[in-house]
C-alpha positions, 0 to 999 in steps of 0.5 A: 384087103377091101377094095372100093367097088364102083360103077364106071360109066365112061370109056373103060380103055385108060382106066382098066390100061394096066388090067388089059395090059397085064390079061393079054400077057397071059394070053387072055383077050377078053378085057382087050374085046371089052374096051373094043366093044365100047368104043364101037358101041356095040357094049357099053352095058347101058340097058336096063340092068347093065352095069360095068363095075371097077374095083379101086384100092387108092384110086388104082384099078384092080378089078373089073366085072360086068353085067348084061342082058345075056345075048345067048339065052334068048329070054329078057329075064336072064343076064350074063356075068362078063369080063370078071378080072383081078390083077395077079397082084390082088387076087385072093384078097376077096376083090373077085368076091367083092365085085361079084357080089356087087354084080348080084345086088345089081342083078336081083329085082331084074334078072331072074337067072345068071350065066357065065362061061369060064374055063378057069377052076379058081374062078369056077370055084369063087363062082359056085362058093356064091351059088353057081351051079355048074352046067355041060355044054352051050355056051354057059359054064354056070347058071344061078337061079336068082331068089325073087 
């Protein structure tokens, strides 16, 4: 199943309400943090090269993924993949891959390297299929060197 991937430019709270609610039932707080950081102005995915993407099917949000300048790396050429989440009912349909491929497209030409952190084995497999390499320690679980 193919989703429509687009940039989310307004406040994400309403658009991502169902994703946030579901993620919180699973004990995950990162989508609530995304909405809170947007509301406070701390992170609006609006620095050069940054993007917040939403996956929709028939106009309904089914997934989200963001790209920020990496706040931990200390290098302007490093980006961070953030907040990948797909509704449970829409997993294993390629939507996470679509979101990540769109993030990679947005990152090329702006970032030299992408970082991320995941403790989810299924997510780690997806990242590794797309070229990310596992790393130990620090603020990262995976890194990808982007081609120039």
